[in-house]
C-alpha positions in Angstrom: 50.9 292.1 136.7 53.2 290.9 133.9 56.7 289.7 134.7 59.4 291.9 133.1 61.5 290.3 130.4 65.2 289.9 130.9 66.3 291.1 127.5 70.0 290.8 128.3 69.6 287.1 129.3 67.5 286.5 126.1 70.3 288.1 124.0 72.9 286.0 125.7 71.0 282.8 124.9 70.6 283.9 121.3 74.3 284.7 121.0 75.2 281.3 122.4 72.9 279.6 119.8 74.4 281.7 117.0 77.9 280.7 118.1 76.9 277.0 118.3 75.4 277.1 114.8 78.5 278.8 113.4 80.8 276.2 115.0 78.6 273.4 113.6 78.7 274.9 110.2 82.5 275.2 110.3 82.8 271.6 111.4 80.5 270.4 108.6 82.4 272.4 106.0 85.6 270.8 107.3 84.0 267.4 107.1 83.1 268.1 103.4 86.7 269.0 102.6 87.9 265.7 104.1 85.1 263.6 102.5 85.9 265.0 99.1 89.6 264.3 99.5 90.4 268.0 99.1 92.3 267.9 102.4 95.2 266.5 100.5 95.5 269.8 98.6 97.5 272.6 100.0 95.6 275.4 101.7 96.5 277.8 98.9 95.3 275.5 96.1 92.0 274.8 98.0 91.5 278.5 98.6 92.1 279.3 95.0 89.6 276.6 93.9 87.0 277.8 96.3 87.4 281.4 95.2 87.0 280.3 91.6 83.9 278.3 92.4 82.4 281.2 94.4 83.1 283.6 91.5 81.7 281.3 88.8 78.7 282.9 87.1 78.1 280.3 84.3 74.9 278.5 85.2 75.8 275.5 83.1 79.1 275.0 85.0 77.3 275.5 88.4 74.6 273.0 87.3 77.3 270.4 86.5 78.9 270.9 89.8 75.6 270.6 91.6 74.9 267.3 89.8 78.3 265.9 90.8 77.7 267.1 94.4 74.3 265.4 94.5 75.8 262.2 93.1 78.5 262.4 95.8 75.9 262.6 98.6 73.9 259.8 97.0 77.0 257.6 97.3 77.7 257.6 93.6 81.4 258.4 93.9 82.3 257.2 90.4 79.9 259.7 88.8 81.0 262.4 91.1 84.6 262.1 90.1 85.7 264.8 87.6 85.3 263.8 84.0 88.5 262.4 82.6 90.1 261.9 86.1 90.6 258.2 86.7 89.1 256.7 89.8 91.8 254.8 91.7 90.7 252.0 94.0 93.6 251.5 96.6 92.2 248.0 97.3 92.6 246.9 93.7 95.8 245.8 92.2 98.3 248.1 90.4 97.0 247.0 87.0 93.4 247.7 87.7 93.1 251.3 86.5 89.9 252.1 84.5 92.0 252.5 81.4 93.8 249.2 81.7 92.9 246.6 79.1 90.9 243.6 80.0 
């Protein structure tokens, strides 16, 4: 004779797994915010930027963002920096901006 399944126990295990996955996703998203430097922005600015990104329908813009994100994850931080935004190296001297002569 077959052993009856404890469906309530199986559902509880699945709920625990779902909660763990959700917690891991939230943690990873927080790590992305910190790694990108966006944690320096106010919550209202970050939320506005994320809302604009989520609502963006232009495939070319999304493709550019995807390329910059892929470059970031490959470790190519200079290419991932927004076009026109100078990359500041805090280890370098005060006159070592990318636009500085020489």
